Biopython code that builds the backbone (N, CA, C, O; Angstrom):
import numpy as np
from Bio.PDB.StructureBuilder import StructureBuilder

atoms = [
    (1, "MET", "N", (2.913, -4.509, 32.789)),
    (1, "MET", "CA", (4.009, -4.466, 31.997)),
    (1, "MET", "C", (5.111, -3.471, 32.471)),
    (1, "MET", "O", (6.136, -3.241, 31.831)),
    (2, "ASP", "N", (4.739, -2.834, 33.825)),
    (2, "ASP", "CA", (5.694, -1.858, 34.513)),
    (2, "ASP", "C", (6.921, -2.793, 34.660)),
    (2, "ASP", "O", (6.780, -3.991, 34.905)),
    (3, "GLY", "N", (8.195, -2.170, 34.492)),
    (3, "GLY", "CA", (9.568, -2.622, 34.556)),
    (3, "GLY", "C", (9.989, -3.500, 33.581)),
    (3, "GLY", "O", (11.077, -4.060, 33.717)),
    (4, "LYS", "N", (9.195, -3.738, 32.479)),
    (4, "LYS", "CA", (9.744, -4.612, 31.380)),
    (4, "LYS", "C", (10.532, -3.800, 30.577)),
    (4, "LYS", "O", (10.325, -2.586, 30.591)),
    (5, "PRO", "N", (11.382, -4.265, 29.894)),
    (5, "PRO", "CA", (12.254, -3.453, 28.885)),
    (5, "PRO", "C", (11.507, -3.219, 27.724)),
    (5, "PRO", "O", (10.611, -3.957, 27.315)),
    (6, "LYS", "N", (11.955, -2.000, 27.107)),
    (6, "LYS", "CA", (10.979, -1.628, 26.085)),
    (6, "LYS", "C", (11.022, -2.371, 24.818)),
    (6, "LYS", "O", (9.981, -2.461, 24.167)),
    (7, "LYS", "N", (12.158, -2.941, 24.374)),
    (7, "LYS", "CA", (12.266, -3.939, 23.407)),
    (7, "LYS", "C", (11.115, -5.117, 23.632)),
    (7, "LYS", "O", (10.411, -5.513, 22.703)),
    (8, "SER", "N", (11.015, -5.642, 25.033)),
    (8, "SER", "CA", (9.788, -6.588, 25.253)),
    (8, "SER", "C", (8.593, -6.156, 25.057)),
    (8, "SER", "O", (7.758, -6.836, 24.460)),
    (9, "LEU", "N", (8.355, -5.003, 25.517)),
    (9, "LEU", "CA", (6.985, -4.204, 25.235)),
    (9, "LEU", "C", (6.585, -4.399, 23.884)),
    (9, "LEU", "O", (5.591, -5.059, 23.579)),
    (10, "LEU", "N", (7.427, -3.772, 22.969)),
    (10, "LEU", "CA", (7.381, -3.825, 21.426)),
    (10, "LEU", "C", (6.866, -5.036, 20.878)),
    (10, "LEU", "O", (5.850, -5.161, 20.195)),
    (11, "THR", "N", (7.831, -6.096, 21.321)),
    (11, "THR", "CA", (7.557, -7.606, 21.007)),
    (11, "THR", "C", (6.252, -8.039, 21.340)),
    (11, "THR", "O", (5.591, -8.716, 20.551)),
    (12, "TYR", "N", (5.767, -7.642, 22.633)),
    (12, "TYR", "CA", (4.331, -8.152, 23.070)),
    (12, "TYR", "C", (3.356, -7.605, 22.341)),
    (12, "TYR", "O", (2.480, -8.325, 21.863)),
    (13, "THR", "N", (3.363, -6.332, 22.160)),
    (13, "THR", "CA", (2.305, -5.673, 21.359)),
    (13, "THR", "C", (2.229, -6.005, 20.022)),
    (13, "THR", "O", (1.100, -6.038, 19.534)),
    (14, "THR", "N", (3.374, -6.313, 19.172)),
    (14, "THR", "CA", (3.446, -6.815, 17.808)),
    (14, "THR", "C", (2.677, -8.029, 18.054)),
    (14, "THR", "O", (1.656, -8.172, 17.381)),
    (15, "VAL", "N", (3.003, -8.973, 18.943)),
    (15, "VAL", "CA", (2.421, -10.364, 18.799)),
    (15, "VAL", "C", (0.977, -10.227, 19.074)),
    (15, "VAL", "O", (0.211, -11.030, 18.543)),
    (16, "VAL", "N", (0.492, -9.239, 19.895)),
    (16, "VAL", "CA", (-1.058, -9.194, 20.079)),
    (16, "VAL", "C", (-1.604, -8.635, 18.667)),
    (16, "VAL", "O", (-2.648, -9.083, 18.195)),
    (17, "ARG", "N", (-0.888, -7.685, 18.046)),
    (17, "ARG", "CA", (-1.528, -7.017, 16.835)),
    (17, "ARG", "C", (-1.596, -8.253, 15.852)),
    (17, "ARG", "O", (-2.656, -8.476, 15.267)),
    (18, "VAL", "N", (-0.597, -8.985, 15.674)),
    (18, "VAL", "CA", (-0.573, -9.877, 14.669)),
    (18, "VAL", "C", (-1.687, -11.028, 14.748)),
    (18, "VAL", "O", (-2.403, -11.461, 13.846)),
    (19, "PHE", "N", (-1.609, -11.445, 16.290)),
    (19, "PHE", "CA", (-2.968, -12.424, 16.762)),
    (19, "PHE", "C", (-4.180, -11.842, 16.171)),
    (19, "PHE", "O", (-4.956, -12.530, 15.508)),
    (20, "PHE", "N", (-4.384, -10.450, 16.418)),
    (20, "PHE", "CA", (-5.754, -10.028, 16.132)),
    (20, "PHE", "C", (-5.894, -10.066, 14.685)),
    (20, "PHE", "O", (-6.982, -10.350, 14.184)),
    (21, "GLN", "N", (-4.737, -9.765, 13.885)),
    (21, "GLN", "CA", (-4.960, -9.728, 12.453)),
    (21, "GLN", "C", (-5.116, -10.989, 11.726)),
    (21, "GLN", "O", (-5.567, -11.063, 10.582)),
    (22, "ASP", "N", (-4.654, -12.158, 12.566)),
    (22, "ASP", "CA", (-4.681, -13.607, 12.014)),
    (22, "ASP", "C", (-6.150, -14.066, 12.453)),
    (22, "ASP", "O", (-6.620, -15.040, 11.864)),
    (23, "ASN", "N", (-6.824, -13.507, 13.332)),
    (23, "ASN", "CA", (-8.058, -14.040, 13.901)),
    (23, "ASN", "C", (-9.296, -13.067, 13.384)),
    (23, "ASN", "O", (-10.448, -13.172, 13.804)),
    (24, "GLY", "N", (-8.829, -12.039, 12.335)),
    (24, "GLY", "CA", (-9.789, -11.371, 11.671)),
    (24, "GLY", "C", (-10.445, -10.159, 12.613)),
    (24, "GLY", "O", (-11.603, -9.758, 12.498)),
    (25, "ILE", "N", (-9.397, -9.627, 13.633)),
    (25, "ILE", "CA", (-10.003, -8.581, 14.363)),
    (25, "ILE", "C", (-9.022, -7.313, 13.986)),
    (25, "ILE", "O", (-7.797, -7.278, 14.108)),
    (26, "THR", "N", (-9.878, -6.306, 13.507)),
    (26, "THR", "CA", (-9.123, -5.301, 12.876)),
    (26, "THR", "C", (-8.922, -3.976, 13.916)),
    (26, "THR", "O", (-9.914, -3.553, 14.509)),
    (27, "ILE", "N", (-8.127, -3.591, 14.035)),
    (27, "ILE", "CA", (-8.085, -2.330, 14.949)),
    (27, "ILE", "C", (-7.100, -1.365, 14.079)),
    (27, "ILE", "O", (-5.978, -1.626, 13.643)),
    (28, "GLU", "N", (-7.926, -0.074, 13.954)),
    (28, "GLU", "CA", (-7.584, 1.087, 13.007)),
    (28, "GLU", "C", (-6.015, 1.522, 13.603)),
    (28, "GLU", "O", (-5.545, 1.325, 14.724)),
    (29, "ASN", "N", (-5.466, 2.122, 12.525)),
    (29, "ASN", "CA", (-4.134, 2.470, 12.822)),
    (29, "ASN", "C", (-4.132, 3.713, 13.549)),
    (29, "ASN", "O", (-3.067, 3.994, 14.099)),
    (30, "HIS", "N", (-5.002, 4.443, 13.661)),
    (30, "HIS", "CA", (-5.138, 5.578, 14.471)),
    (30, "HIS", "C", (-5.178, 5.216, 15.944)),
    (30, "HIS", "O", (-4.619, 5.972, 16.738)),
    (31, "LYS", "N", (-5.816, 4.080, 16.389)),
    (31, "LYS", "CA", (-5.945, 3.526, 17.695)),
    (31, "LYS", "C", (-4.490, 2.951, 18.154)),
    (31, "LYS", "O", (-4.079, 3.110, 19.303)),
    (32, "TRP", "N", (-3.742, 2.260, 17.134)),
    (32, "TRP", "CA", (-2.313, 1.832, 17.510)),
    (32, "TRP", "C", (-1.379, 3.078, 17.842)),
    (32, "TRP", "O", (-0.542, 3.080, 18.745)),
    (33, "LYS", "N", (-1.644, 4.138, 16.977)),
    (33, "LYS", "CA", (-1.112, 5.458, 16.988)),
    (33, "LYS", "C", (-1.169, 6.164, 18.396)),
    (33, "LYS", "O", (-0.242, 6.683, 19.018)),
    (34, "LYS", "N", (-2.497, 6.048, 18.736)),
    (34, "LYS", "CA", (-2.664, 6.648, 20.254)),
    (34, "LYS", "C", (-1.788, 5.953, 21.433)),
    (34, "LYS", "O", (-1.109, 6.488, 22.310)),
    (35, "LEU", "N", (-2.024, 4.622, 21.168)),
    (35, "LEU", "CA", (-1.190, 3.745, 22.324)),
    (35, "LEU", "C", (0.353, 4.149, 22.076)),
    (35, "LEU", "O", (1.084, 4.149, 23.066)),
    (36, "ARG", "N", (0.814, 4.440, 21.010)),
    (36, "ARG", "CA", (2.273, 4.907, 20.725)),
    (36, "ARG", "C", (2.481, 6.372, 21.484)),
    (36, "ARG", "O", (3.378, 6.668, 22.273)),
    (37, "ARG", "N", (1.478, 7.130, 21.052)),
    (37, "ARG", "CA", (1.568, 8.537, 21.547)),
    (37, "ARG", "C", (1.516, 8.462, 23.181)),
    (37, "ARG", "O", (2.342, 9.177, 23.748)),
    (38, "ARG", "N", (0.754, 7.781, 23.903)),
    (38, "ARG", "CA", (0.543, 7.643, 25.331)),
    (38, "ARG", "C", (1.834, 6.799, 25.626)),
    (38, "ARG", "O", (1.671, 6.321, 26.749)),
    (39, "ASP", "N", (2.791, 6.488, 25.221)),
    (39, "ASP", "CA", (3.884, 5.642, 25.480)),
    (39, "ASP", "C", (3.698, 4.235, 26.138)),
    (39, "ASP", "O", (4.449, 3.625, 26.898)),
    (40, "PHE", "N", (2.497, 3.905, 25.631)),
    (40, "PHE", "CA", (2.139, 2.412, 26.056)),
    (40, "PHE", "C", (3.257, 1.315, 24.997)),
    (40, "PHE", "O", (3.835, 0.292, 25.367)),
    (41, "ILE", "N", (3.278, 1.892, 23.771)),
    (41, "ILE", "CA", (4.059, 1.198, 22.844)),
    (41, "ILE", "C", (5.293, 2.062, 22.509)),
    (41, "ILE", "O", (5.104, 3.078, 21.841)),
    (42, "PRO", "N", (6.590, 1.735, 22.929)),
    (42, "PRO", "CA", (7.824, 2.516, 23.019)),
    (42, "PRO", "C", (8.135, 2.792, 21.597)),
    (42, "PRO", "O", (7.863, 1.975, 20.716)),
    (43, "LYS", "N", (8.742, 4.011, 21.344)),
    (43, "LYS", "CA", (8.943, 4.645, 19.823)),
    (43, "LYS", "C", (10.304, 4.076, 19.418)),
    (43, "LYS", "O", (10.358, 3.432, 18.370)),
    (44, "HIS", "N", (11.385, 4.251, 20.136)),
    (44, "HIS", "CA", (12.585, 3.573, 19.898)),
    (44, "HIS", "C", (13.323, 2.737, 20.977)),
    (44, "HIS", "O", (14.231, 3.056, 21.745)),
    (45, "PRO", "N", (12.612, 1.492, 20.788)),
    (45, "PRO", "CA", (13.122, 0.686, 21.894)),
    (45, "PRO", "C", (14.619, 0.028, 21.586)),
    (45, "PRO", "O", (14.991, -0.326, 20.468)),
    (46, "ARG", "N", (15.218, -0.042, 22.523)),
    (46, "ARG", "CA", (16.783, -0.536, 22.592)),
    (46, "ARG", "C", (16.937, -1.775, 23.441)),
    (46, "ARG", "O", (16.008, -2.016, 24.212)),
    (47, "ALA", "N", (17.802, -2.466, 23.421)),
    (47, "ALA", "CA", (17.778, -3.678, 24.166)),
    (47, "ALA", "C", (18.489, -3.192, 25.449)),
    (47, "ALA", "O", (19.359, -2.323, 25.393)),
    (48, "GLU", "N", (18.093, -3.783, 26.633)),
    (48, "GLU", "CA", (18.571, -3.254, 27.846)),
    (48, "GLU", "C", (19.602, -4.496, 28.388)),
    (48, "GLU", "O", (19.250, -5.666, 28.232)),
    (49, "THR", "N", (20.611, -4.237, 28.891)),
    (49, "THR", "CA", (21.298, -5.351, 29.624)),
    (49, "THR", "C", (21.420, -5.018, 31.195)),
    (49, "THR", "O", (21.602, -3.881, 31.630)),
    (50, "ARG", "N", (21.306, -6.056, 31.900)),
    (50, "ARG", "CA", (21.694, -5.847, 33.413)),
    (50, "ARG", "C", (22.615, -6.920, 33.671)),
    (50, "ARG", "O", (22.364, -8.076, 34.013)),
    (51, "ASP", "N", (23.741, -6.349, 33.450)),
    (51, "ASP", "CA", (25.074, -7.110, 34.032)),
    (51, "ASP", "C", (25.384, -7.027, 35.462)),
    (51, "ASP", "O", (25.106, -6.021, 36.114)),
    (52, "LYS", "N", (25.916, -7.992, 35.933)),
    (52, "LYS", "CA", (26.339, -7.658, 37.148)),
    (52, "LYS", "C", (28.036, -8.059, 37.375)),
    (52, "LYS", "O", (28.490, -9.075, 36.850)),
    (53, "LYS", "N", (28.678, -7.377, 37.999)),
    (53, "LYS", "CA", (30.293, -7.584, 38.192)),
    (53, "LYS", "C", (30.359, -8.963, 38.957)),
    (53, "LYS", "O", (29.738, -9.106, 40.010)),
    (54, "PRO", "N", (31.127, -9.981, 38.408)),
    (54, "PRO", "CA", (31.308, -11.285, 39.319)),
    (54, "PRO", "C", (32.100, -10.899, 40.459)),
    (54, "PRO", "O", (32.963, -10.026, 40.369)),
    (55, "THR", "N", (31.842, -11.512, 41.529)),
    (55, "THR", "CA", (32.604, -11.383, 42.796)),
    (55, "THR", "C", (33.921, -12.180, 42.617)),
    (55, "THR", "O", (34.060, -12.948, 41.665)),
    (56, "ILE", "N", (34.995, -11.962, 43.655)),
    (56, "ILE", "CA", (36.098, -12.513, 43.484)),
    (56, "ILE", "C", (35.750, -14.163, 43.901)),
    (56, "ILE", "O", (36.453, -15.013, 43.354)),
    (57, "ASP", "N", (34.837, -14.553, 44.716)),
    (57, "ASP", "CA", (34.584, -15.905, 45.045)),
    (57, "ASP", "C", (34.130, -16.475, 43.818)),
    (57, "ASP", "O", (34.670, -17.528, 43.480)),
    (58, "GLN", "N", (33.104, -15.914, 42.966)),
    (58, "GLN", "CA", (32.719, -16.568, 41.831)),
    (58, "GLN", "C", (33.925, -16.860, 40.686)),
    (58, "GLN", "O", (34.076, -17.880, 40.014)),
    (59, "LEU", "N", (34.572, -15.870, 40.689)),
    (59, "LEU", "CA", (35.807, -15.953, 39.765)),
    (59, "LEU", "C", (36.705, -17.012, 40.222)),
    (59, "LEU", "O", (37.095, -17.851, 39.410)),
    (60, "LYS", "N", (37.046, -17.047, 41.365)),
    (60, "LYS", "CA", (37.966, -18.201, 42.052)),
    (60, "LYS", "C", (37.212, -19.654, 41.502)),
    (60, "LYS", "O", (37.830, -20.592, 40.999)),
    (61, "LYS", "N", (35.878, -19.608, 41.700)),
    (61, "LYS", "CA", (35.413, -21.008, 41.603)),
    (61, "LYS", "C", (35.413, -21.260, 39.954)),
    (61, "LYS", "O", (35.718, -22.377, 39.535)),
    (62, "ILE", "N", (35.112, -20.341, 39.164)),
    (62, "ILE", "CA", (35.168, -20.426, 37.730)),
    (62, "ILE", "C", (36.864, -20.919, 37.184)),
    (62, "ILE", "O", (37.092, -21.802, 36.357)),
    (63, "LEU", "N", (37.793, -20.164, 37.829)),
    (63, "LEU", "CA", (39.092, -20.476, 37.650)),
    (63, "LEU", "C", (39.643, -22.044, 37.995)),
    (63, "LEU", "O", (40.519, -22.585, 37.321)),
    (64, "ASN", "N", (39.087, -22.580, 38.976)),
    (64, "ASN", "CA", (39.291, -23.790, 39.388)),
    (64, "ASN", "C", (38.984, -24.834, 38.294)),
    (64, "ASN", "O", (39.648, -25.856, 38.119)),
    (65, "TYR", "N", (37.965, -24.484, 37.620)),
    (65, "TYR", "CA", (37.648, -25.727, 36.642)),
    (65, "TYR", "C", (38.212, -25.443, 35.227)),
    (65, "TYR", "O", (37.814, -26.108, 34.271)),
    (66, "MET", "N", (39.289, -24.299, 35.062)),
    (66, "MET", "CA", (39.764, -24.037, 33.719)),
    (66, "MET", "C", (41.307, -24.668, 33.602)),
    (66, "MET", "O", (42.033, -24.807, 34.586)),
    (67, "ASP", "N", (41.621, -24.962, 32.489)),
    (67, "ASP", "CA", (42.968, -25.327, 32.181)),
    (67, "ASP", "C", (43.830, -24.096, 32.285)),
    (67, "ASP", "O", (43.294, -22.996, 32.416)),
    (68, "ILE", "N", (45.274, -24.240, 32.228)),
    (68, "ILE", "CA", (46.007, -23.202, 32.267)),
    (68, "ILE", "C", (45.907, -22.013, 31.280)),
    (68, "ILE", "O", (46.095, -20.824, 31.539)),
    (69, "LYS", "N", (45.529, -22.650, 29.938)),
    (69, "LYS", "CA", (45.406, -21.476, 28.864)),
    (69, "LYS", "C", (44.003, -20.609, 29.289)),
    (69, "LYS", "O", (43.902, -19.389, 29.156)),
    (70, "GLY", "N", (43.104, -21.365, 29.746)),
    (70, "GLY", "CA", (41.777, -20.490, 30.167)),
    (70, "GLY", "C", (42.057, -19.634, 31.150)),
    (70, "GLY", "O", (41.753, -18.445, 31.053)),
    (71, "ARG", "N", (42.719, -20.179, 32.296)),
    (71, "ARG", "CA", (43.017, -19.203, 33.362)),
    (71, "ARG", "C", (43.906, -17.977, 33.051)),
    (71, "ARG", "O", (43.648, -16.874, 33.531)),
    (72, "ALA", "N", (44.956, -18.198, 32.237)),
    (72, "ALA", "CA", (45.671, -16.993, 31.625)),
    (72, "ALA", "C", (44.825, -16.227, 30.795)),
    (72, "ALA", "O", (44.910, -15.019, 31.017)),
    (73, "MET", "N", (44.039, -16.555, 29.909)),
    (73, "MET", "CA", (43.289, -15.534, 29.243)),
    (73, "MET", "C", (42.282, -14.920, 30.370)),
    (73, "MET", "O", (42.347, -13.720, 30.640)),
    (74, "VAL", "N", (41.491, -15.648, 30.920)),
    (74, "VAL", "CA", (40.590, -14.873, 32.174)),
    (74, "VAL", "C", (41.159, -13.829, 32.884)),
    (74, "VAL", "O", (40.635, -12.717, 32.947)),
    (75, "LEU", "N", (42.396, -14.179, 33.522)),
    (75, "LEU", "CA", (43.378, -13.246, 34.377)),
    (75, "LEU", "C", (43.650, -12.024, 33.488)),
    (75, "LEU", "O", (43.402, -10.878, 33.860)),
    (76, "LEU", "N", (44.273, -12.392, 32.066)),
    (76, "LEU", "CA", (44.393, -11.270, 31.401)),
    (76, "LEU", "C", (43.244, -10.141, 31.091)),
    (76, "LEU", "O", (43.500, -8.938, 31.033)),
    (77, "LEU", "N", (42.001, -10.681, 30.910)),
    (77, "LEU", "CA", (40.927, -10.080, 30.482)),
    (77, "LEU", "C", (40.627, -9.320, 31.771)),
    (77, "LEU", "O", (40.324, -8.137, 31.613)),
    (78, "LEU", "N", (40.658, -9.795, 33.035)),
    (78, "LEU", "CA", (40.219, -9.111, 34.053)),
    (78, "LEU", "C", (41.335, -7.951, 34.361)),
    (78, "LEU", "O", (40.937, -6.853, 34.751)),
    (79, "SER", "N", (42.498, -8.155, 34.216)),
    (79, "SER", "CA", (43.477, -7.288, 34.619)),
    (79, "SER", "C", (43.714, -6.122, 33.511)),
    (79, "SER", "O", (44.302, -5.077, 33.788)),
    (80, "SER", "N", (43.278, -6.370, 32.439)),
    (80, "SER", "CA", (43.627, -5.403, 31.251)),
    (80, "SER", "C", (42.474, -4.673, 30.807)),
    (80, "SER", "O", (42.661, -3.689, 30.091)),
    (81, "GLY", "N", (41.044, -5.088, 31.201)),
    (81, "GLY", "CA", (40.081, -4.479, 30.757)),
    (81, "GLY", "C", (39.670, -4.750, 29.366)),
    (81, "GLY", "O", (38.622, -4.252, 28.955)),
    (82, "ALA", "N", (40.518, -5.616, 28.478)),
    (82, "ALA", "CA", (40.318, -5.665, 27.069)),
    (82, "ALA", "C", (39.027, -6.542, 26.930)),
    (82, "ALA", "O", (38.477, -7.212, 27.804)),
    (83, "ARG", "N", (38.647, -6.360, 25.491)),
    (83, "ARG", "CA", (37.526, -7.267, 25.096)),
    (83, "ARG", "C", (37.865, -8.643, 24.735)),
    (83, "ARG", "O", (38.994, -8.797, 24.270)),
    (84, "ILE", "N", (37.079, -9.732, 24.861)),
    (84, "ILE", "CA", (37.550, -11.065, 24.458)),
    (84, "ILE", "C", (37.979, -11.084, 23.096)),
    (84, "ILE", "O", (39.018, -11.665, 22.783)),
    (85, "GLY", "N", (37.252, -10.487, 22.247)),
    (85, "GLY", "CA", (37.722, -10.641, 20.669)),
    (85, "GLY", "C", (39.329, -9.917, 20.554)),
    (85, "GLY", "O", (40.152, -10.204, 19.685)),
    (86, "GLU", "N", (39.506, -9.013, 21.555)),
    (86, "GLU", "CA", (40.865, -8.306, 21.201)),
    (86, "GLU", "C", (41.885, -9.270, 21.794)),
    (86, "GLU", "O", (43.002, -9.315, 21.281)),
    (87, "ILE", "N", (41.596, -10.021, 22.806)),
    (87, "ILE", "CA", (42.539, -10.801, 23.392)),
    (87, "ILE", "C", (42.645, -12.157, 22.432)),
    (87, "ILE", "O", (43.737, -12.725, 22.412)),
    (88, "LEU", "N", (41.687, -12.632, 21.732)),
    (88, "LEU", "CA", (41.746, -13.517, 20.821)),
    (88, "LEU", "C", (42.629, -13.273, 19.562)),
    (88, "LEU", "O", (43.288, -14.190, 19.071)),
    (89, "GLN", "N", (42.625, -12.033, 19.065)),
    (89, "GLN", "CA", (43.357, -11.683, 17.958)),
    (89, "GLN", "C", (44.627, -11.587, 18.271)),
    (89, "GLN", "O", (45.422, -11.630, 17.332)),
    (90, "VAL", "N", (45.109, -11.446, 19.540)),
    (90, "VAL", "CA", (46.532, -11.134, 19.797)),
    (90, "VAL", "C", (46.981, -12.560, 19.883)),
    (90, "VAL", "O", (48.164, -12.823, 20.098)),
]
sb = StructureBuilder()
sb.init_structure("model")
sb.init_model(0)
sb.init_chain("A")
sb.init_seg("    ")
for serial, (resi, resn, name, xyz) in enumerate(atoms, 1):
    if name == "N":
        sb.init_residue(resn, " ", resi, " ")
    sb.init_atom(name, np.array(xyz, "f"), 0.0, 1.0, " ", f" {name:<3s}", serial, name[0])
structure = sb.get_structure()
């Protein structure tokens, strides 16, 4: 599980715990707490994003398939740094 996002680890351990419960296998709460204390189960997981900045070549390819309105919006987004929701409200 090394390198997995904390939210995924929490989901996996929850699935295992529910599977055990559904099949009549009981694991005491103090054992689950022990796993959490040792940081096998994360305490406060958050979603992780691994965004990559698109290259100029990728942007050119995307723009080739768009109509004039789409191109204008994408170029405005790129040049201003605004979010898409902000541009759509304008």
